[in-house]
Every structure is written in structure tokens, then in C-alpha cells.
C-alpha positions in Angstrom: -20.2 -4.7 154.6 -19.0 -1.6 156.5 -15.5 -3.1 156.9 -15.3 -3.8 153.2 -16.4 -0.3 152.4 -13.8 1.1 154.8 -11.0 -0.9 153.3 -11.8 -0.4 149.6 -13.0 3.2 149.7 -12.1 5.2 152.8 -8.5 4.0 153.2 -7.4 4.9 149.6 -9.4 8.1 149.7 -7.7 9.1 153.0 -4.2 8.3 151.6 -4.9 10.2 148.4 -6.2 13.3 150.3 -3.3 13.4 152.7 -0.4 12.4 150.5 -1.6 13.2 147.0 0.3 15.3 144.5 -0.2 16.3 140.9 0.3 13.1 138.9 -0.7 11.2 135.7 -1.6 7.5 135.7 -2.2 5.3 132.6 -5.0 2.7 132.5 -6.4 0.4 129.9 -10.1 0.5 129.1 -11.7 -2.9 129.9 -15.3 -2.0 128.9 -18.0 0.7 129.1 -21.5 0.4 130.4 -24.4 1.7 132.3 -25.4 0.6 135.8 -27.3 1.9 138.8 -25.3 4.3 140.8 -22.7 4.9 138.0 -24.2 6.4 134.9 -21.8 6.2 131.9 -19.3 4.0 133.5 -15.9 3.2 132.0 -14.3 0.1 133.6 -10.5 0.1 133.7 -8.0 -2.7 134.1 -5.4 -2.8 136.9 -7.1 -0.3 139.1 -6.2 -0.3 142.8 -8.5 -2.2 145.2 -12.1 -2.6 144.0 -12.4 0.9 142.4 -12.2 -0.2 138.8 -14.4 2.4 137.1 -14.9 6.1 136.4 -18.5 7.4 136.5 -20.3 10.3 134.9 -18.1 10.8 131.9 -19.8 12.7 129.0 -21.6 10.3 126.7 -19.7 11.6 123.6 -16.4 10.7 125.2 -17.6 7.3 126.7 -19.0 6.0 123.4 -15.8 6.7 121.6 -13.8 4.4 123.9 -13.1 0.8 123.0 -11.6 -2.0 125.0 -7.8 -1.7 124.8 -7.7 2.1 124.6 -5.1 3.5 127.0 -6.2 6.5 129.0 -3.9 9.1 130.6 -5.7 10.3 133.8 -4.3 13.5 135.3 -5.2 14.8 138.7 -4.1 14.8 142.4 -3.4 11.4 143.6 -1.2 8.5 144.7 -0.7 4.9 143.7 -4.0 4.0 145.5 -6.3 6.6 143.9 -6.6 9.8 142.0 -9.0 12.8 141.9 -9.5 13.2 138.2 -8.9 16.6 136.5 -8.4 15.5 132.9 -8.6 12.3 130.8 -7.2 11.7 127.3 -6.8 8.7 125.0 -3.1 8.0 124.3 -3.2 4.6 122.5 -5.6 2.5 120.7 -7.5 5.2 118.9 -7.2 6.7 115.5 -8.1 10.1 116.8 -6.8 11.0 120.3 -9.3 13.0 122.3 -9.8 14.0 125.8 -11.9 15.8 128.4 
């Protein structure tokens, strides 16, 4: 279990911290939900490793998302992870919004 956590969490985090630059990544919403340890989860397709969700988004934003929406996620990051500064809907929504 520790080895799995090391590979899926610590390695991408370390790479992002040391090599990260201001960037914007685009991800497609797979689904939204609630689960223990990740309130107001938004699950994304094609995320690196096993980190396929964003937690703690405001409920007003999360409930407006539908499967297939494309999100632009800005922050400091690399191809293996990103520290989120801002999120906005860029496709699949009649009214683009963001946080």
C-alpha cells in the first residue's frame, strides 16, 4: 500500500513541485459525486496516474457540471500534475462559468 501511494501520489507531486511552471490543462468531466475523503468530487477523464478527481469544489460549480464538459484548469504544474489556481468550463455548456 505504501509503495502504491508513493508511486501514484508522491512521485507526481515531487515532479510538479520541482519542475512546475504556470500552465493550463484541458480535461473532460467524467462524473461528479460525493465520497468519504473527497467532498464534492469531480472525476476527470485522462488524468495522469490514479489522480482522477478534484475535491472540494464549491457546490454551485460542481452541480452545474455535466459529463462531457471540458474544463480548463490553470495553475502551476507539469504533465503529471497541477496545483489548481482556476477552473473554467470551455466546452459542453450553454453558459461558460468558472472559479
